[in-house]
VOKE-620196 format. One record per residue (C-alpha): residue number from 1; residue in one letter; chain; x, y, z. Coordinates in Angstrom, 2 decimals, decimal comma. Layout:
BEGIN
resi  resn  chain  c1  c2  c3
NUM  a  A  X  Y  Z
...
//
This chain:
BEGIN
resi  resn  chain  c1  c2  c3
1  m  A  0,04  0,06  -0,11
2  q  A  2,82  2,37  0,90
3  s  A  4,51  1,81  -2,42
4  f  A  1,39  2,87  -4,27
5  f  A  1,03  6,14  -2,43
6  e  A  4,69  6,87  -2,78
7  a  A  4,32  6,33  -6,59
8  l  A  1,26  8,58  -6,43
9  i  A  3,11  11,55  -5,31
10  n  A  6,18  10,83  -7,49
11  i  A  6,49  13,33  -10,25
12  n  A  7,89  10,55  -12,49
13  f  A  4,55  8,62  -12,43
14  p  A  1,98  11,15  -13,80
15  f  A  0,07  8,30  -15,51
16  l  A  -0,84  6,87  -12,11
17  r  A  -2,53  10,15  -11,02
18  n  A  -4,25  10,35  -14,28
19  a  A  -5,46  6,77  -13,83
20  l  A  -6,77  7,60  -10,41
21  l  A  -8,48  10,82  -11,55
22  a  A  -10,10  8,75  -14,51
23  g  A  -11,30  6,18  -12,12
24  l  A  -13,02  8,85  -9,92
25  l  A  -14,53  10,71  -12,98
26  s  A  -15,67  7,51  -14,57
27  s  A  -17,45  6,59  -11,31
28  v  A  -19,96  9,42  -11,90
29  l  A  -21,00  8,12  -15,24
30  f  A  -21,10  4,53  -14,00
31  g  A  -23,03  5,55  -10,94
32  i  A  -25,72  7,80  -12,65
33  l  A  -26,15  5,90  -15,97
34  g  A  -25,69  2,45  -14,43
35  s  A  -28,49  3,16  -11,91
36  v  A  -30,91  3,90  -14,69
37  v  A  -29,82  1,00  -16,74
38  t  A  -30,32  -1,30  -13,85
39  v  A  -33,75  0,19  -12,74
40  r  A  -34,97  -0,10  -16,35
41  r  A  -33,53  -3,52  -16,83
42  i  A  -31,72  -2,67  -20,02
43  g  A  -28,34  -4,03  -19,13
44  s  A  -28,41  -6,31  -22,27
45  l  A  -29,07  -3,19  -24,32
46  a  A  -25,97  -1,49  -22,94
47  g  A  -24,02  -4,73  -23,42
48  a  A  -24,91  -4,86  -27,07
49  v  A  -23,99  -1,26  -27,69
50  s  A  -20,63  -1,84  -25,99
51  h  A  -19,82  -4,69  -28,18
52  a  A  -21,10  -3,10  -31,33
53  v  A  -18,58  -0,40  -30,66
54  l  A  -15,84  -2,77  -31,63
55  g  A  -17,13  -2,78  -35,18
56  g  A  -16,79  0,97  -35,35
57  i  A  -13,24  0,81  -33,90
58  g  A  -12,18  -1,87  -36,42
59  m  A  -13,70  0,15  -39,34
60  a  A  -11,88  3,36  -38,19
61  l  A  -8,54  1,46  -37,90
62  y  A  -8,94  0,09  -41,40
63  l  A  -9,94  3,26  -42,94
64  s  A  -7,14  5,08  -41,15
65  a  A  -4,55  2,63  -42,44
66  t  A  -5,99  2,48  -46,00
67  i  A  -8,28  5,25  -47,27
68  i  A  -8,53  8,03  -44,72
69  p  A  -5,31  8,61  -42,93
70  g  A  -5,77  9,86  -39,29
71  f  A  -9,44  8,68  -39,01
72  p  A  -9,79  8,46  -35,28
73  p  A  -11,16  5,27  -33,63
74  i  A  -13,34  7,08  -31,31
75  a  A  -15,24  8,65  -34,30
76  g  A  -16,01  5,17  -35,77
77  a  A  -16,97  3,95  -32,35
78  l  A  -19,46  6,68  -31,83
79  i  A  -21,12  6,09  -35,29
80  f  A  -21,67  2,35  -34,52
81  a  A  -22,68  3,11  -30,89
82  l  A  -25,33  5,61  -31,92
83  l  A  -26,52  3,61  -34,87
84  s  A  -26,82  0,40  -32,78
85  a  A  -28,56  2,51  -29,89
86  a  A  -31,05  3,93  -32,38
87  i  A  -31,90  0,52  -33,79
88  i  A  -32,33  -1,14  -30,42
89  a  A  -34,55  1,71  -29,24
90  l  A  -36,85  1,54  -32,21
91  v  A  -37,21  -2,24  -31,92
92  s  A  -37,84  -1,93  -28,19
93  l  A  -40,62  0,69  -28,74
94  k  A  -42,16  -0,83  -31,83
95  a  A  -41,64  -4,60  -31,86
96  k  A  -41,07  -5,66  -28,22
97  q  A  -41,31  -9,43  -29,03
98  r  A  -38,27  -9,16  -31,26
99  e  A  -36,15  -7,09  -28,84
100  d  A  -33,87  -9,98  -27,66
101  t  A  -33,16  -11,20  -31,10
102  v  A  -32,19  -7,84  -32,42
103  i  A  -30,01  -7,10  -29,30
104  n  A  -28,16  -10,44  -29,83
105  a  A  -27,75  -9,85  -33,53
106  i  A  -26,25  -6,29  -32,94
107  w  A  -24,04  -7,74  -30,18
108  v  A  -22,47  -10,35  -32,40
109  i  A  -22,49  -8,54  -35,76
110  g  A  -20,78  -5,56  -34,19
111  m  A  -17,94  -7,72  -32,64
112  s  A  -17,55  -9,79  -35,83
113  l  A  -17,20  -6,72  -38,10
114  g  A  -14,72  -5,36  -35,78
115  l  A  -12,55  -8,47  -35,94
116  l  A  -13,03  -8,56  -39,72
117  f  A  -11,87  -5,05  -40,17
118  m  A  -8,91  -5,48  -37,82
119  a  A  -7,95  -8,71  -39,54
120  k  A  -7,67  -6,63  -42,99
121  t  A  -5,88  -3,68  -41,41
122  p  A  -2,22  -3,62  -42,42
123  g  A  -0,19  -4,48  -39,30
124  y  A  -3,30  -6,12  -37,71
125  a  A  -4,65  -4,46  -34,50
126  d  A  -5,08  -6,60  -31,36
127  p  A  -8,81  -6,52  -30,33
128  s  A  -7,83  -7,47  -26,73
129  t  A  -6,63  -3,85  -26,37
130  w  A  -10,06  -2,54  -26,84
131  l  A  -11,78  -5,33  -24,98
132  f  A  -9,78  -4,83  -21,78
133  g  A  -8,24  -1,33  -22,23
134  n  A  -5,54  0,07  -20,04
135  i  A  -6,44  2,87  -17,51
136  l  A  -2,78  3,54  -16,98
137  l  A  -2,64  5,19  -20,58
138  i  A  -5,08  7,83  -19,66
139  s  A  -4,13  11,28  -21,19
140  n  A  -4,98  14,74  -19,99
141  l  A  -7,27  15,11  -23,00
142  d  A  -9,26  12,03  -21,92
143  l  A  -9,55  13,63  -18,39
144  i  A  -10,94  16,71  -19,89
145  l  A  -13,42  14,80  -22,01
146  l  A  -14,57  12,70  -19,08
147  a  A  -15,05  15,79  -16,88
148  c  A  -17,22  17,46  -19,61
149  l  A  -19,33  14,31  -20,03
150  d  A  -19,68  14,15  -16,33
151  v  A  -21,07  17,66  -16,22
152  i  A  -23,47  16,96  -19,05
153  v  A  -24,84  13,74  -17,43
154  m  A  -25,20  15,38  -13,94
155  t  A  -26,93  18,26  -15,39
156  l  A  -29,37  16,14  -17,42
157  a  A  -30,04  13,89  -14,39
158  w  A  -30,71  16,90  -12,16
159  r  A  -32,83  18,60  -14,79
160  f  A  -35,03  15,74  -15,77
161  y  A  -34,82  13,63  -12,57
162  a  A  -38,62  13,45  -12,04
163  q  A  -39,27  12,34  -15,57
164  i  A  -36,43  9,79  -15,55
165  e  A  -37,60  8,38  -12,20
166  a  A  -41,37  8,24  -13,25
167  s  A  -40,54  6,58  -16,65
168  s  A  -38,02  4,15  -15,13
169  f  A  -40,42  2,63  -12,44
170  d  A  -43,82  2,85  -14,20
171  a  A  -43,49  3,78  -17,85
172  e  A  -47,27  3,44  -18,67
173  f  A  -48,40  5,48  -15,73
174  a  A  -45,82  8,22  -16,56
175  r  A  -47,06  8,31  -20,13
176  t  A  -50,65  8,96  -18,93
177  r  A  -49,32  11,92  -16,98
178  g  A  -47,73  13,50  -19,98
179  v  A  -44,14  12,36  -19,48
180  p  A  -42,39  11,83  -22,84
181  v  A  -41,30  8,36  -22,01
182  d  A  -40,18  7,40  -25,54
183  k  A  -38,03  10,57  -25,89
184  i  A  -36,46  10,04  -22,56
185  f  A  -35,61  6,47  -23,57
186  f  A  -33,94  7,69  -26,80
187  l  A  -32,04  10,24  -24,87
188  l  A  -30,97  7,63  -22,24
189  l  A  -29,61  5,22  -24,82
190  g  A  -27,88  8,07  -26,80
191  i  A  -26,08  9,42  -23,77
192  t  A  -25,18  5,90  -22,55
193  a  A  -23,91  5,11  -26,07
194  a  A  -21,68  8,25  -25,91
195  a  A  -20,49  7,37  -22,47
196  i  A  -19,62  3,80  -23,55
197  v  A  -17,57  5,20  -26,46
198  l  A  -15,47  7,35  -24,27
199  l  A  -15,10  4,91  -21,44
200  q  A  -14,27  1,84  -23,43
201  t  A  -11,34  3,52  -25,21
202  f  A  -9,31  3,37  -22,02
203  v  A  -10,94  0,94  -19,61
204  g  A  -12,14  -1,50  -22,20
205  i  A  -15,51  -2,93  -23,23
206  v  A  -15,51  -5,67  -20,53
207  m  A  -14,99  -3,20  -17,63
208  v  A  -17,57  -0,82  -19,03
209  i  A  -20,27  -3,61  -18,97
210  a  A  -19,35  -4,69  -15,55
211  m  A  -19,18  -1,16  -14,05
212  l  A  -22,58  -0,19  -15,57
213  t  A  -24,15  -2,91  -13,68
214  l  A  -22,28  -4,11  -10,53
215  p  A  -21,87  -0,86  -8,52
216  s  A  -25,64  -0,05  -9,15
217  g  A  -26,44  -3,76  -8,35
218  c  A  -24,71  -3,31  -4,90
219  a  A  -26,46  0,07  -4,29
220  g  A  -29,85  -1,48  -5,12
221  v  A  -29,58  -3,73  -2,11
222  f  A  -30,38  -0,91  0,35
223  s  A  -31,33  2,11  -1,75
224  r  A  -35,05  3,23  -1,64
225  s  A  -35,09  5,78  -4,46
226  l  A  -33,42  6,26  -7,71
227  g  A  -31,56  9,39  -6,38
228  s  A  -30,09  7,66  -3,40
229  m  A  -29,28  4,64  -5,72
230  m  A  -27,27  6,94  -8,11
231  l  A  -25,32  8,62  -5,16
232  s  A  -24,51  5,12  -3,77
233  s  A  -23,61  3,63  -7,09
234  c  A  -21,14  6,43  -7,67
235  l  A  -19,56  5,83  -4,32
236  f  A  -19,27  2,08  -5,07
237  a  A  -17,77  2,64  -8,44
238  a  A  -15,21  5,06  -7,06
239  l  A  -14,31  2,40  -4,33
240  f  A  -14,12  -0,38  -6,89
241  s  A  -12,01  1,77  -9,23
242  v  A  -9,59  2,81  -6,53
243  c  A  -9,24  -0,63  -5,04
244  g  A  -8,65  -2,09  -8,47
245  l  A  -5,94  0,49  -9,27
246  v  A  -4,21  0,01  -5,93
247  s  A  -4,35  -3,84  -6,01
248  g  A  -3,20  -3,82  -9,65
249  w  A  -0,26  -1,70  -8,88
250  i  A  0,85  -3,53  -5,73
251  f  A  0,50  -7,04  -7,32
252  d  A  1,51  -5,99  -10,90
253  l  A  -1,76  -7,24  -12,41
254  p  A  -4,24  -5,70  -15,08
255  v  A  -6,02  -2,90  -13,25
256  g  A  -9,21  -3,34  -15,24
257  a  A  -9,36  -7,08  -14,43
258  m  A  -8,78  -6,43  -10,71
259  t  A  -11,44  -3,69  -10,74
260  v  A  -14,08  -6,02  -12,23
261  i  A  -13,26  -9,00  -9,89
262  i  A  -13,46  -6,74  -6,72
263  a  A  -16,75  -5,33  -7,97
264  g  A  -18,09  -8,74  -8,89
265  v  A  -17,08  -10,31  -5,47
266  v  A  -18,65  -7,36  -3,45
267  f  A  -21,83  -7,70  -5,58
268  l  A  -22,07  -11,42  -5,07
269  g  A  -21,56  -10,95  -1,26
270  f  A  -24,35  -8,35  -1,18
271  s  A  -26,64  -10,70  -3,21
272  m  A  -25,93  -13,62  -0,78
273  f  A  -26,51  -11,36  2,18
274  k  A  -29,79  -10,21  0,80
275  a  A  -30,93  -13,76  0,07
276  m  A  -29,99  -14,99  3,53
277  t  A  -31,83  -12,05  5,16
278  k  A  -35,08  -12,83  3,22
279  q  A  -34,74  -16,49  4,13
280  l  A  -34,45  -15,67  7,85
281  v  A  -37,41  -13,36  7,73
282  k  A  -39,57  -16,05  6,18
283  n  A  -38,53  -18,51  8,80
//
């Protein structure tokens, strides 16, 4: 533990401070968006968008190496993320019975396209880099983008909290009260898609999916409102990120993997505790 904090204040390790700041800034997005994703039970939708992003990254890498030099991977990822989010939203609203099939199709097609594009890219890009990321490679520009997205998400969550809460817990009743449920759903998926694109570029697709669900899952055990769940989720996400960074540094292990394992273990512990408590109450 001491070696980590010594490295943190060492001027020769600025990447470690950037990684810590990135983890804390990411926690805001994971906490707020993850809570809504969990309450609305659309984790599979977020997972499909996350994996479809790989197709956009592969396309961007291929274009950059062959036709359009300098084409940024984040641009391709954003195109695929928003397109897949729009398709999923339309299907969810218009053809509910086909939702799972479309989600699975986008999931596998996006990943497959990404692998095909990367295979044809001169020099071949390793997909594991994008699947698992590396939070220790965070730049100052990444931190600025994260902070800007945090401000946007917090502002939207504060401004439209009542509508988000109503449409999340009882969409039909909210619709009868004049709440634009469909528009909120589209906006939610669009913001989530943008956040996924930004987050996966340095923490990886796997960690994005885990951190969008596990912190909010832990918070849901004792939270009684969406607002308290968002706050608790942010705190859990920050705790998991810091613990993952510290343990990864001390034991020389991948930070993303350590973060996901810690979050998963805590979530399973909360779930077992909740199940045991319910069983004791019944008895």
